N, C-alpha and C positions, 0 to 999 in steps of 0.2 A: 126487753123493757115491759112488755105486755104481761109476762108472767109475773114479774115483780109487782106489776099493779094488781094482778089477779090476787097474789098472796095477801098484800097489805090491804084489799078490800075483804078478803075472807076473815083476816084476823080483826078487823073492825067489826065485822057482823058476829064474830064469835064473842067478842068481849075478852076481858082478862081472864075468865075463868077457863078458857081453852088455850092454854099456853103451849108451845111446841115442845116442852119437856114435862109433859103430863106422865103419870104413873100408870098408864092404861095398858091391859094386855092386848095382845095382837089382835083378837076378834071380839074383843068387848070393850064397852066404855066404862066399865067398873074398875075400881082399883084393885091391887094384888089382892088375892085371897090369903087370909091368914089361917093356916091349918093347926088344928090343936095338937097338943103333944101326945094325946092318947091316940089320935088317928096316925101319927107318925109311928110310933110305936107298934101299933097294929100292923101297919103295912111293913115295917122292918121285921117283925117277927113272923109274918106270912111269908115274907120273901126268903128268910132264912130256913124256915121249915120246909118250902118247896123246894129250895136248892139243896137241902139235906136229903129229902126223900128222892130227888131226882138222881143225886149222886149214888145212893143205895140201889136204885132201880139200874142205873148206867152199869155199874160194877158187876151186876148180876149177869154171869153168862147166858142164862136161859131167858133173858128179858126180850121182848120182841122187837125192841128199838134196833137191835143189831141186825136181825134178819130182814125186817121189813122197812126200816128207814135208813140206817147209816150204810149199809153195805149197797143197796141200789143206788143211793145218791152218790156214793164213791165210784161206782161203776159208770153212772151217767155223767159225771163230771170230768173224771180223768181216764187215761188209757189203762190197760191192764198192768203193764210194767210199773207205772207211776203209782197206781193203786196198792200194788203189792209192797213197793216201797215205803209207802205212807203206813200201811198195815204194819209192817215189820218195826218200823220206827216208833209206832204207838206202843205195840206190844212190848218193844225194849224198854221204853220209858217207864213202863209200869202202869199207863193210863188204860190199859186194855181190860176187858171183863174177866172176871175171875169165876171158877166154878166153886159154889159155896159147899158142895157136898164132897165127902172122901171118895176116892176111887175104891171100887170091890177089890177084895183080896185075890179074886180069880184073875184080875187083870195084871197081876205082879209076876215078873219073870227076871231071871237073872241070865247074863250073857257071859258065857266064858270061851276064851279062845280054843279052838281045836285045830290042829296042823293036819293036813291031808298030803300024804306022800313025802317025796324028798324035797319039794319045791319050797319056796318061801311064801306060799299062799296061806294066809291064815283066815279061817272061817269062823264067825262067832256062832256057837251052838246056843240055842235057846233051851232054857231048862225051866220048866213050870214048877 
């Protein structure tokens, strides 16, 4: 009962302007802030550009985020076997980084089967 009396006394002190259904924000006594359409458009554009630039940076295999952030974080959070499974799934899904440059022609080779002896052993001979 004492609590109800305190609430009634507080309402009487505040008057009608301070109703329980006010449109105040959590930490201020002002009403909701009206944002301009220009500000909203600028925020949306900057977010879209930032997300696009981050995606370009993420998909580059030579970016430092893979070496210094994602790989150590994965090693710290999960054990080696689970980290390997996660990495294989990410690469299989196509979300892994890609090397933007073509490989040098000196790295090309062909493998052709060579049989040795009478057995059924097949060895792949590398031909450069």
